[in-house]
MARTORTOR-191867 format. One record per atom (N, C-alpha, C): residue in three letters; x, y, z. Coordinates in steps of 0.05 Angstrom, whole numbers, plus 5000, padded with zeros to 4 digits. Layout:
BEGIN
ALAXYZ ...
This chain:
BEGIN
MET361764006511 MET360764246523 MET359564176550 VAL360364306571 VAL359464246598 VAL358464506611 ALA356164496624 ALA355064726638 ALA353464626661 SER352764806679 SER351264726703 SER348264766699 GLN347464916678 GLN344664966672 GLN344164926643 PRO341664866634 PRO341064846606 PRO341865096591 VAL342965066567 VAL343965286551 VAL341765396534 MET341565656533 MET339365786518 MET340265896491 THR342865906486 THR343866026461 THR344165816440 ARG344365896414 ARG344665716392 ARG347465586394 VAL347565326389 VAL350165186390 VAL350965116361 PRO353565076357 PRO354465016330 PRO353164776318 PHE352864776291 PHE351464556277 PHE352764286284 LEU355364266282 LEU356564006287 LEU356263906315 ALA356064096334 ALA355564006361 ALA352863876365 ILE350863976350 ILE348263856352 ILE348063606335 ALA348963616311 ALA348563396293 ALA350263156299 ALA352763196305 ALA354562976309 ALA354462866337 ALA353363026355 ALA353262936383 ALA350463006394 LEU348462876384 LEU345662936390 LEU345162946419 PHE346562776434 PHE345862746462 PHE347962846481 LEU349663036473 LEU351363176492 LEU349663376507 GLY350063406533 GLY348363586548 GLY349763706572 THR348263766592 THR349363886616 THR349763686637 VAL351463746656 VAL352163556677 VAL350863636703 THR349563446715 THR348263506741 THR350263446764 ALA350163606784 ALA352063566806 ALA351263336824 THR353163236839 THR352763036860 THR351462786850 ALA352262686826 ALA351262426817 ALA352462216835 ARG350762026843 ARG351561826862 ARG352061566849 ALA354061416858 ALA354861166846 ALA352660956847 ASP350860976866 ASP348760766869 ASP346260836853 CYS346161066839 CYS343961136821 CYS345061326800 ARG345361216776 ARG346561376755 ARG344661406732 ILE344561636720 ILE342861676696 ILE344661776673 TRP343861706649 TRP344961826625 TRP342861816603 PHE343461956581 PHE341561986559 PHE342561856534 GLU340761756519 GLU341361616493 GLU339361696473 ASN340161706447 ASN338161766426 ASN336361526421 SER334461566404 SER332361366400 SER333161136382 THR335261176367 THR336060976347 THR338060776358 VAL338860806383 VAL340560606396 VAL338960446415 LYS339160186413 LYS337860006432 LYS339659966456 VAL338560016480 VAL340059996505 VAL339259736519 PHE341259566523 PHE340859316537 PHE341159346567 GLN340259146581 GLN340359166611 GLN343159176621 ASP345159076605 ASP347959086613 ASP349659266597 THR348459446581 THR350059636565 THR351659816584 ALA354159856577 ALA355960026594 ALA354760306595 PRO354860426618 PRO353760696621 PRO354960896602 GLY353361076592 GLY354261296575 GLY354961536591 GLU355861746578 GLU356661996592 GLU354762226588 ALA352862206570 ALA351162436564 ALA349162476587 THR349162716598 THR347362786620 THR345262986612 GLY344762986586 GLY342663156576 GLY342163086547 VAL340263196534 VAL339663136506 VAL339063396491 ARG340063406467 ARG339463626449 ARG338063506425 LEU335763616419 LEU333963506398 LEU333363736378 THR332763646353 THR331663836334 THR329163696322 ALA327163856316 ALA324663746306 ALA323063956291 ALA321563866271 ALA319664036257 ALA317164066274 ARG315664266269 ARG312964276280 ARG311364046270 ASN309563936286 ASN307963706279 ASN309663456275 GLU311863436289 GLU313663206289 GLU313963096317 THR314262836320 THR314962716346 THR317862626345 GLU319362726364 GLU322162646366 GLU322462506393 SER324062286393 SER324262116417 SER327062106427 PHE327362056453 PHE329962006465 PHE329561826489 GLN331861746501 GLN331761566524 GLN333361676547 VAL332361646571 VAL333961696595 VAL334261426609 VAL336761356615 VAL337361086625 VAL338061106655 VAL336660946671 VAL337260946700 VAL338760686706 ARG341060716719 ARG342660486726 ARG343060456756 ALA342660216766 ALA343060166794 ALA345960076799 GLY346860136824 GLY349560046832 GLY349459766843 THR350659726866 THR350759466878 THR348159396892 GLU346459596897 GLU343859546910 GLU341559616890 PRO339359486893 PRO337059556875 PRO335959836881 LEU334759946861 LEU333360206864 LEU330360146865 HIS328960276884 HIS326160226887 HIS324560476882 ILE322060446874 ILE320160666870 ILE321560896855 VAL322560826831 VAL323861026814 VAL321761166798 ARG321761436799 ARG319861596784 ARG321461786766 VAL320261846743 VAL321462026723 VAL319462236716 GLN320262486717 GLN318562706710 GLN319962896690 VAL318363016674 VAL319363216655 VAL318063486660 SER319463696654 SER318463966658 SER317364076632 ASP315964296633 ASP315364446608 ASP317964526595 LEU317864556569 LEU320164666554 LEU319564956547 VAL321465136553 VAL320965426552 VAL323065566537 GLN322265756520 GLN324165936506 GLN324766176524 GLU326966316517 GLU327766556533 GLU325466766532 ASP324066776510 ASP321966986508 ASP319266886520 GLY319266646532 GLY316866556545 GLY315166356530 ALA315766306504 ALA314266106489 ALA314665836502 ARG312565676502 ARG312665436519 ARG311465196504 ILE312664966508 ILE311564706500 ILE310964556526 GLU308464496531 GLU307664376556 GLU308864096560 ALA309264026585 ALA310263756591 ALA308363546582 THR305763616579 THR303763426570 THR304263336541 CYS305963476527 CYS306763406499 CYS308763176499 MET309563086523 MET311462856525 MET310062616537 GLN310462386524 GLN309462136534 GLN311861966543 LEU311661846567 LEU313761686578 LEU313061386578 PHE314961226571 PHE314560936570 PHE316860796583 ARG316360556594 ARG318460396605 ARG319360196584 VAL321960196578 VAL322959996559 VAL322959726572 ALA321459536560 ALA321359266570 ALA323059086552 TYR323458846561 TYR325358666547 TYR324058396541 VAL324758276519 VAL323758006511 VAL326157826507 ASN325857576516 ASN328057376514 ASN328157266485 LEU330557266474 LEU331057146447 LEU332956916451 PRO331956666453 PRO333656436460 PRO336056396441 ALA335756456416 ALA337956416397 ALA340456586404 HIS339956806419 HIS342056986427 HIS342756956457 ASP341056796471 ASP341356776500 ASP341557046513 ARG339657226505 ARG339757496514 ARG336957626512 TYR336457816530 TYR333957966529 TYR334458216512 TYR332558266495 TYR332758496477 TYR330558706484 PRO331158966482 PRO329159176487 PRO327259186464 ASP324659206470 ASP322659246449 ASP319959356459 PRO318559216477 PRO315859326485 PRO316159586500 LEU314059756497 LEU314060016510 LEU311460066524 PRO311059936547 PRO308659996563 PRO308860266576 PRO306560396582 PRO306660656595 PRO308260646621 LEU309560866627 LEU311260886650 LEU309760906676 SER310560756696 SER309660786724 SER312160756741 ALA311960786767 ALA314260756784 ALA315460476780 PHE318060456780 PHE319360196774 PHE321660146792 THR322659896791 THR325059806806 THR327259736786 VAL329759786794 VAL332059716777 VAL333759526793 SER334359296782 SER335959086795 SER338859176796 PRO340459076815 PRO343259156818 PRO344759116792 ALA346459316785 ALA348259316762 ALA346759286736 GLN344259376735 GLN342759356710 GLN341659636703 ASN340859656677 ASN339759906666 ASN336759876663 GLN335360096667 GLN332560116659 GLN332160376643 PRO331960346617 PRO331460586600 PRO328560676602 VAL328160936601 VAL325561056598 VAL325461196571 TRP323461126556 TRP323161236529 TRP321261476530 ILE322061696518 ILE320461946519 ILE319862036490 ASP317362056484 ASP316362166459 ASP315762466464 LEU316962636448 LEU316362926450 LEU314963006424 SER312363056426 SER310763136403 SER310563436401 VAL311763556381 VAL311863846378 VAL309163936365 PRO307764116379 PRO305164206367 PRO305564346340 ALA303564316323 ALA303764446297 ALA303964746299 GLU302964866320 GLU303065156324 GLU305365246341 ALA307265076347 ALA309565156364 ALA311165376352 VAL312065566368 VAL313765786359 VAL316565676353 PRO317665716329 PRO320365626324 PRO322365746343 GLY324565606348 GLY326665696366 GLY327665486384 VAL329265566404 VAL330565386423 VAL329065386449 TYR328265146458 TYR326865106483 TYR328664946502 CYS328364986528 CYS329864836547 CYS328064736570 GLY328764516581 GLY327264396603 GLY328964186616 THR327664026633 THR329163826649 THR327763566651 VAL329263356656 VAL328263096664 VAL329363036692 THR327662966710 THR328462906738 THR327862616744 VAL329862486756 VAL329562206764 VAL329862186794 GLN327962066807 GLN327962046836 GLN327461756844 ALA329461636857 ALA329161366868 ALA328761386898 ASP327361196909 ASP326861196938 ASP329461196954 GLY329861396972 GLY332261416988 GLY334661526974 GLN334361626949 GLN336561736934 GLN336062036928 GLU338262176924 GLU337962456915 GLU336762456887 ALA335062656882 ALA334062686855 ALA336262766836 GLN336162666812 GLN338162736791 GLN336762856768 THR337963066757 THR336763216736 THR338463236711 GLY337263196688 GLY338663236662 GLY337163446646 SER338463546626 SER337363766610 SER336163666584 ILE334063806575 ILE332963776548 ILE333264036534 GLU334464036510 GLU334564266493 GLU333364186466 LEU331264326459 LEU329864266434 LEU329864516416 THR330864476391 THR330664676370 THR328264606352 VAL326264776352 VAL323964736334 VAL324464886308 TRP324464736286 TRP324864866260 TRP322465036252 ARG322965196231 ARG320865376221 ARG318765236204 PHE319364996195 PHE317464856178 PHE315864646194 ALA313664556183 ALA311964356196 ALA311764116178 LEU311663886190 LEU311063646174 LEU308063646167 PRO307363556143 PRO304563556135 PRO302963356151 ALA300463416156 ALA298763226170 ALA298262976154 THR298062996128 THR297662766111 THR300362656102 PRO301062406108 PRO303662296100 PRO303862276069 HIS306262336059 HIS306762296031 HIS307261996025 SER308461856044 SER308861566040 SER306361426048 ARG305161276029 ARG302761116036 ARG303760866050 THR302260776070 THR303060536085 THR300660356088 ALA301260096092 ALA299159896095 ALA300159696115 PHE298959686139 PHE299859506160 PHE297559326168 GLY298059066168 GLY295958876175 GLY295458856204 VAL292958786212 VAL292158746239 VAL290458496241 ASN291258306258 ASN289858056262 ASN287758106283 GLU285258146275 GLU283258216295 GLU282557986313 GLY282757746302 GLY282157506319 GLY284157486342 ALA286757546336 ALA288757536357 ALA288257736378 ILE287357976371 ILE286658176390 ILE284558076410 ALA282457956399 ALA280257856416 ALA281357636434 ALA282957456423 ALA283857226439 ALA285757316461 PHE287557496456 PHE289557566476 PHE288457766496 HIS286257896490 HIS284958076510 HIS282557936524 GLY281957686515 GLY279857536528 GLY277057646524 VAL276457746500 VAL273857846494 VAL272657696471 ALA270057706469 ALA268657556448 ALA268957706421 PRO269657556400 PRO269957686373 PRO267257826365 GLY267558066356 GLY265158216348 GLY263658356370 SER264458316395 SER263158446417 SER263858746418 ALA262358886435 ALA262959176439 ALA265759216449 ALA266659036467 ALA269359056478 ALA271359016456 HIS270858826439 HIS272658776416 HIS272759016397 GLN270559126391 GLN270459356373 GLN272059596385 LYS271759626412 LYS273259846425 LYS276259796423 LEU277059546426 LEU279959476423 LEU280859516395 GLN279259446375 GLN280059486347 GLN280559786342 ARG278859956353 ARG279260236349 ARG281860336362 ALA282460226385 ALA284960306399 ALA287360216384 TYR287359976373 TYR289659886357 TYR289860046332 TYR287660106319 TYR287660266295 TYR288860546301 GLU287960666322 GLU288860946328 GLU291860946334 LEU292860746349 LEU295760746355 LEU297360736330 LEU296560566311 LEU298160546286 LEU298060806270 VAL295660926267 VAL295361176252 VAL297061396265 ALA297161406292 ALA298761606306 ALA301761576300 HIS302561346290 HIS305361306283 HIS305761296252 ARG303861416237 ARG303961436208 ARG303861166195 ALA302960966209 ALA302760686200 ALA299860616196 MET298760646171 MET295960616167 MET295160326165 PRO293260236181 PRO292359956180 PRO291059896153 TYR291059636145 TYR289659566120 TYR286859676119 GLY285259606139 GLY282459676138 GLY281659856161 LEU279159946159 LEU278060116181 LEU276959936203 PRO276560046227 PRO275359886248 PRO272259886246 VAL271259996225 VAL268359996220 VAL267959946190 PRO265559856181 PRO265059816153 PRO265460076137 VAL266460046112 VAL267160276096 VAL264760456090 GLN262360326086 GLN259960476079 GLN258260536103 SER259360516127 SER257760576151 SER258060876157 PRO256060996171 PRO256261276179 PRO258861346195 GLU259761146210 GLU262161186227 GLU264761216211 ALA264661126185 ALA267161126170 ALA268261406165 ALA266661606165 ALA267561876160 ALA269661976179 GLN269361906205 GLN271261996224 GLN274061896219 TYR274261676204 TYR276861556197 TYR277861656170 LEU276061646150 LEU276861716123 LEU277062016118 ASP275862176135 ASP276262466133 ASP278662556149 ASP279862376164 ASP282262436180 ASP284562486161 PRO285762726161 PRO287962776142 PRO290362596146 ARG290662466170 ARG292962286174 ARG292662026159 VAL290261966149 VAL289761716135 VAL290061756105 ALA292161646094 ALA292661676065 ALA292061426049 ALA291361206062 ALA290860956048 ALA289160776065 PHE287460626051 PHE285860416065 PHE285060206045 CYS284759966054 CYS284159736037 CYS281159686037 ILE279959646014 ILE277159596011 ILE276859286009 PRO275059176025 PRO274558886022 PRO273458825995 TYR274458605982 TYR273658535955 TYR271058375955 VAL269358435936 VAL266958275931 VAL266858215900 ASP265557995893 ASP265357925865 ASP263158075850 ASP261458205864 ASP259058325853 ASP259858595839 GLU259758595812 GLU260658835798 GLU258759075803 ALA256159025806 ALA254259235811 ALA254859365838 ALA255559195858 ALA256159295885 ALA258859455883 LEU260659365867 LEU263159515864 LEU262759785851 LYS261059805831 LYS260460055818 LYS259160245838 GLU257260145853 GLU255960305874 GLU257960405894 LEU259860235902 LEU261860315922 LEU263660525910 ALA264460495885 ALA266260695873 ALA264860975872 ALA262360975865 ALA260861235864 ALA260661355892 TYR260261185912 TYR260061285940 TYR262761405949 LEU264861255944 LEU267561355952 LEU268361605937 ARG267661625912 ARG268361865896 ARG266762105907 GLU264262065913 GLU262662285923 GLU263762385950 LYS264762205967 LYS265762275992 LYS268662385991 GLY269962355968 GLY272762445965 GLY274762245976 TRP273961995979 TRP275661795991 TRP276861595971 LEU275961605946 LEU276861405927 LEU279861415922 LYS281061645923 LYS283961675918 LYS285561545940 LYS284361495963 LYS285861365986 LYS285661065985 ALA283760955968 ALA283060675970 ALA284760495952 TYR284960245961 TYR286260045944 TYR285059775951 PHE285359585932 PHE284559305937 PHE287059125938 TYR286858925955 TYR289058735959 TYR287758455955 VAL287758355931 VAL286058125924 VAL287457855922 VAL290057855917 VAL291657615917 VAL294457675929 ASP295357505947 ASP297857555961 ASP300057385949 GLU302257515941 GLU304657375932 GLU304157155912 PRO302957225889 PRO302357015869 PRO304956885858 ILE304956625855 ILE307156485842 ILE306156265823 THR303756165827 THR302655945811 THR300956055788 GLN300455885769 GLN298655955747 GLN295856025757 ASP294855865775 ASP292155915786 ASP292056185801 GLN294056245816 GLN294056495831 GLN294156735811 TYR295756715790 TYR295756935771 TYR293156955755 ASP291956725749 ASP289356735736 ASP287256865753 LEU287256805779 LEU285356925798 LEU285857225800 LEU288357305802 LEU289057585803 LEU288057735778 ARG288557615755 ARG287757745730 ARG284657775729 GLU283257565737 GLU280357575737 GLU279257795755 ARG280257805780 ARG279258005799 ARG280058285791 ALA282458325782 ALA283358585773 ALA281658685750 ALA280958505731 ALA279358585708 ALA276558665718 ARG275458525737 ARG272758595747 ARG272858865761 LEU274958915776 LEU275159175790 LEU275459405770 HIS277159365751 HIS277659585732 HIS275259625714 ALA273659415709 ALA271159455694 ALA269159605710 ALA269159555736 ALA267259695753 ALA267959995755 ASP270560055757 ASP271460325757 ASP274460335751 PRO275260485730 PRO278060495723 PRO279860615744 GLU278660765763 GLU280360885784 GLU280860695808 PHE279560465808 PHE280160275829 PHE283160185826 LYS284560165848 LYS287360085848 LYS287759815861 VAL289359655849 VAL290059385859 VAL292959375867 VAL293559305892 VAL296259275901 VAL296958975900 VAL299358905891 VAL300158625889 VAL302958595902 PRO303058495926 PRO305758415937 PRO306758165923 TYR309258175914 TYR310457945901 TYR313457935908 PHE314557695907 PHE317257655917 PHE319157485900 ARG318057385877 ARG319757205860 ARG318457185833 GLU319957055815 GLU318856995789 GLU316756775792 PRO314856755773 PRO312756545775 PRO313956265774 ALA312556075785 ALA313455795786 ALA313055655760 PHE311755785741 PHE311255665715 PHE312555835693 ALA312855725670 ALA314155875648 ALA312256095639 ALA313156345639 ALA311456565630 ALA313256775617 GLU312556855593 GLU314157055580 GLU314057325595 GLY316357425601 GLY316557675615 GLY316657645645 GLY316257405655 GLY316357355684 GLY314257505699 ALA314757565725 ALA312857705742 ALA312257975731 SER314258115720 SER313758385710 SER311758375687 GLY312058185669 GLY310258165647 GLY307458085655 LEU307257895674 LEU304657805684 LEU303058025698 LEU304558195712 LEU303158405728 LEU302558655713 THR303858695690 THR303458935674 THR300558935664 GLY299159155669 GLY296359185661 GLY294459065681 VAL295458935702 VAL293858805722 VAL293958965748 CYS296359025758 CYS296559175783 CYS297059465778 ASP296059625796 ASP296359915795 ASP298460015816 ILE298759845836 ILE300759905857 ILE302659665859 TRP305059695847 TRP307059485848 TRP308259475876 CYS308559225886 CYS309459205914 CYS311358965916 PRO313858985906 PRO315758765909 PRO316858755937 LYS317758515945 LYS319358495969 LYS321958645963 VAL323058765984 VAL325358945981 VAL327558825963 HIS328258575968 HIS330558465953 HIS329758385925 PHE327258415917 PHE326358355889 PHE325658615875 TYR326458845886 TYR325859105874 TYR327659135849 GLN326359215827 GLN327759255801 GLN327559545794 GLU329659695799 GLU329559985797 GLU328760085770 ASP330159995749 ASP329660115722 ASP326760055713 PHE325859805716 PHE323159735708 PHE321059885723 LEU321359895750 LEU319260015766 LEU319260325764 THR321560445759 THR321660725754 THR320060785728 GLY320260605709 GLY318760635684 GLY315760625689 ARG314860445707 ARG312060425713 ARG311060675727 GLN312760795743 GLN311961045756 GLN311561265736 ARG313261265716 ARG312961475695 ARG310261445681 LEU309161205681 LEU306561165668 LEU304161225687 GLY304861315711 GLY302761395730 GLY302061185751 GLU303460955750 GLU302960745770 GLU304560795795 GLU303660685817 GLU305060715843 GLU306960475847 VAL309060525863 VAL310860315871 VAL311160325902 TRP310460115915 TRP310960065943 TRP312959835945 TRP313759775970 TRP315259525974 TRP314659416002 TYR315759186008 TYR315159066034 TYR317458886044 VAL317358826070 VAL319058626082 VAL317258446099 CYS318258216105 CYS316758036123 CYS318857866138 TRP318657606138 TRP320657436152 TRP323257426136 GLU323157536113 GLU325557576097 GLU325157836081 PRO327357956071 PRO330057856072 PRO331457936099 GLY333257766108 GLY334857836131 GLY337357986124 ALA339158016143 ALA341658166138 ALA343058036114 PRO344358196097 PRO345058486101 PRO342858686093 TYR340458586088 TYR338258776082 TYR337058886108 ALA335959116106 ALA334559236129 ALA331859106133 ASN331059076158 ASN328458946164 ASN327659036192 LEU325558906203 LEU324358996228 LEU324558786249 TYR326458606248 TYR326858396269 TYR327558526295 VAL326658406317 VAL327258506344 VAL330358506348 ASP331758316338 ASP334658296343 ASP336358456324 MET335158616307 MET336658796290 MET337159056306 ALA339259196298 ALA339759456310 ALA337759666302 GLY337459876318 GLY335560086311 GLY336060206284 ILE338460236276 ILE339160356251 ILE338060196228 ASP337859936231 ASP336859756210 ASP333859816204 HIS332359896224 HIS329559956220 HIS329360236206 ARG330860426216 ARG330560696205 ARG331760726177 ALA333960576172 ALA335160596146 ALA333360486124 LEU331560306130 LEU329760196110 LEU328160426097 PHE327560636112 PHE325960856100 PHE327761056086 TRP330361066093 TRP332161226077 TRP332561086050 GLN332560826049 GLN332660676024 GLN330160736008 GLN327860736021 GLN325360796007 GLN325561065994 ALA326561276008 ALA326861535996 ALA328861535973 HIS331061385978 HIS333261385958 HIS332261275931 TYR330561075932 TYR329560945908 TYR326861055899 ARG325961265913 ARG323461395906 ARG320961205907 VAL321161015925 VAL318960835930 VAL316760985945 GLN314260955937 GLN312161125947 GLN310561025971 GLY311060765978 GLY309460656000 GLY310860416012 PHE309860336036 PHE310960116051 PHE308759936061 LEU308859676056 LEU306859486066 LEU308159296085 TYR306759236107 TYR307659036126 TYR305358866134 TRP305658606131 TRP303358416130 TRP301758396156 SER303058436179 SER301558426204 SER303058566226 THR301558666245 THR302758786269 THR301958636294 THR300158436291 THR299158286314 THR299057986308 HIS301157876297 HIS301257596290 HIS301957426314 TRP299957386331 TRP300257226355 TRP298656976352 THR299656786339 THR298156536333 THR299756296343 PRO298856166364 PRO300255936376 PRO300755716356 GLN298855676337 GLN299155456319 GLN301455496299 HIS302255746294 HIS304355796275 HIS306855926287 GLY306556036311 GLY308856176322 GLY308856186353 THR307756406363 THR308056456392 THR305456426408 ALA305756326432 ALA303456316450 ALA303256566467 ASP305356726468 ASP305356976483 ASP307657146474 PRO307157366459 PRO309257536449 PRO310957666470 TRP309957686495 TRP311557806517 TRP313857626525 THR313557366520 THR315657176529 THR316857026505 ASP315657046482 ASP316656886459 ASP316057046434 MET318157166421 MET317757316397 MET318657166372 ALA318856906374 ALA319256746350 ALA316556696337 THR315556896323 THR312756906315 THR312156746289 VAL314256656275 VAL313856506250 VAL315456246251 LYS315156096272 LYS316755856276 LYS316455656252 SER314155656239 SER313755476217 SER315555556193 LEU316455796192 LEU318255886171 LEU321155896182 SER321556006206 SER324156016218 SER323856056248 PRO325155876264 PRO324955906293 PRO326756126305 THR328356246288 THR330256456298 THR329756726285 VAL327456766272 VAL326657026263 VAL324757136285 TYR325557366297 TYR324157466320 TYR322557716313 GLY319957706318 GLY318357946316 GLY317057996289 ASP317357806270 ASP316157846244 ASP313157856247 GLY311858056236 GLY308958076237 GLY307858156265 SER309658246283 SER308758316310 SER310158566319 LEU309058796313 LEU310159056322 LEU308759156347 LEU306559026354 LEU305059106378 LEU304958876398 TYR304158946422 TYR303858746444 TYR301058776456 PRO299758556463 PRO297158576476 PRO297358686504 GLY296158916509 GLY296559056534 GLY295458916559 ALA293558726555 ALA292358596578 ALA294458466596 LYS296658386584 LYS298758256600 LYS299958446621 VAL299858706616 VAL300958906634 VAL298759096644 GLY296259006644 GLY294159156655 GLY293159386638 ILE293659376612 ILE292859586593 ILE290559486576 ASP288359626575 ASP286059546559 ASP286459656530 GLY288459546517 GLY289059646490 GLY291859546482 PRO292959656461 PRO295559566452 PRO297859696466 VAL300159566466 VAL302659686475 VAL304559696450 GLY305759926446 GLY307559966423 GLY310259846428 SER312059896409 SER314759776410 SER316759986400 ILE319259936407 ILE321460096396 ILE321360086366 ARG320859856354 ARG320859836325 ARG318760016313 LEU316360026325 LEU314260196314 LEU315160496316 LYS316360566338 LYS317360846341 LYS319460916319 LEU321160716313 LEU323160776292 LEU322060766264 ILE319860626260 ILE318460646235 ILE317360926232 ARG316161036253 ARG315161316252 ARG317461506246 ALA319761466260 ALA322061646255 ALA322961626226 GLY323061386215 GLY323861356187 GLY321861486168 LEU319261466174 LEU317261586157 LEU317361896159 GLU318061996182 GLU318462286185 GLU320962366170 ASP323062206170 ASP325362266154 ASP324662286124 VAL322862106115 VAL321962116088 VAL320562386082 GLU319062486101 GLU317762746097 GLU319862966093 TYR321962966110 TYR324163156107 TYR325263146078 LEU325762906069 LEU327062876043 LEU325162946020 ARG322562896024 ARG320562976004 ARG320463286002 MET320563416025 MET320463706025 MET323063826013 LEU325363686018 LEU327863776005 LEU327663755975 GLU326363535965 GLU326063515936 GLU324363745925 GLU322263815939 GLU320564035930 GLU322064295929 ARG323864335948 ARG325364585950 ARG327764595931 GLU329264365930 GLU331864375916 GLU332264175894 GLY330263995890 GLY330363805868 GLY331363535876 TRP330963345858 TRP331563065864 TRP334563015868 ASP336263155854 ASP339163115857 ASP340063185886 ALA338763375897 ALA339463455925 ALA338763225944 VAL336463095939 VAL335662865956 VAL337662635953 ARG338362565929 ARG340162345924 ARG342962395936 ALA343762655936 ALA346262715949 ALA346262655979 VAL343962705991 VAL343662646020 VAL343362346025 THR341462226012 THR340961936017 THR343261766009 GLY344861855989 GLY347161705980 GLY349361686001 THR349261856022 THR351261836043 THR350561606062 ILE348061516061 ILE347061296078 ILE346761036061 VAL345561066037 VAL344760836021 VAL346760795998 GLN347960555998 GLN349560475975 GLN348260265957 GLY346160145967 GLY344759935952 GLY342559825969 LEU341159625957 LEU338959505972 LEU340059335996 ASP342459235993 ASP343659076014 ASP346159206026 ALA346359466022 ALA348659616032 ALA347859886041 TYR348259946066 TYR347560206077 TYR349160246103 SER349560506109 SER351160566133 SER349660496158 ARG351060386177 ARG349860326203 ARG350960526224 ASP351860746215 ASP352960956232 ASP350661146240 VAL349761116265 VAL347461276275 VAL348161566274 ARG350561636282 ARG351261926282 ARG351062046254 LEU351961886234 LEU351861996206 LEU349062046197 LEU347261856203 LEU344461896195 LEU343262146209 LEU343862176235 LEU342862406249 LEU344062666239 GLU346562656232 GLU347862896220 GLU346362976194 GLN345862776177 GLN344562836152 GLN341662946156 ARG340262826174 ARG337562916181 ARG337663206191 GLU339563256209 GLU339963526220 GLU340563726198 ALA342263646179 ALA342963836158 ALA340663896140 VAL338963696134 VAL336563746118 VAL334663926133 GLY334263866158 GLY332464036174 GLY333364326174 ARG335964366177 ARG336964646177 ARG336464786150 ARG336964636128 ARG336564756102 ARG333564826097 LEU331864646106 LEU328964696103 LEU328164936120 SER329164946144 SER328465166162 SER329465436152 GLU331865436142 GLU332965686131 GLU331465766106 GLY330665566090 GLY329065636067 GLY326365746074 GLU325165656096 GLU322665756105 GLU322966046114 ARG325266106126 ARG325766386135 ARG325766576111 GLY326766466089 GLY327066646065 GLY324566666048 THR322466516055 THR320066526038 THR318266756047 
């Protein structure tokens, strides 16, 4: 479909779903400065061949953030002082989504020596930039739809202006569905943060006011992406805790463990009175495999459950115990953990579905393993590998996702600088890139806080997909969800890597939910 201006009428379903980024063509495109559009689930390299899409068509629920990319490519000469601007998005009847609802980021690249290639990942805030000859510079755009947005079709523009070049314009068309994503995520998440690494890489004293300010900034960035950090940036029983635990976006938080049963009982009463106990969990032993580790887990879990039966214990585990034990890990953990959390490739569907029927929760996790053919969050994996992980979560009815760290910048075990070296777990594998590091220390690029990543954005997209599928289950039942997820997920180590197919299915679910909302 080609037109000279943004289209205001409804377009056929297949045109939107199967070709998310078909758009309008701007006149007088020049060979020495070319732009095109790409969806958020495709990683654009500096040497990726130019695409043809000169606009973007998006669909989103209210209270959802949908992302896309506009790619600027230089010809034989460099482009200087390149600026990108977005307009308001407007409906025919005048309803408007302000341009301030869009955040723009420059896609930056990190070198991965095992591939002898630079991969896109960091997303520092956008400022004027230069593009080297015959290279691409993608600009990432987050479009956050207000919860009160009027449903319907909105149109606007993206304008790219390089020094000495004609401005080039592409179209944005956004269909806002009639339903809204809930403020409180259905999928509980737990993301680790290395506070010491934050202090070290920003050059501040641990525990100082500057460090506390940074901790709050890192916390807020993760929560804004539906990725709840393990702990709060303030003590749980401090007056400041309310601003975090009363936040509807926060569905889970980790309570620091203490051996004092009286203190635990007091804490339980405090959290129950505040209405926060249902959000809380304890993480007391990580990946138990030895007899001593299981004994310690059993002792601590018993103390917690004696202090209050509603205390929940999460246990990440990835293998059978290293000692002979009847029933293996499943038997050892039964009656001990309240939140089962196997590594993805150790997920046992029949057993864990049975635990859910008993009222227990099931989460799962990835770390430096498993690698392909399993989905994970490595920098050198395709975007679809990150997003499909959450379609698998919905397919297996897993209720939460745990990721051990977002700031694992430790020279003694991995990297001296994540901006130049993303082999973050060299002691385990020198060619696993980005494990435990979804964020970048902003001080390197003049930011007094964290810098996000493409992987974090796609985690958010996947968690928003989970919300779509949860709402579909509420409307049409579990069989309807499985029919959708089954087009993408064939197993734990088998899933479609077809980006268009995933976007088609998401589009179809959005349309069904929106039409159902019309009928209510």
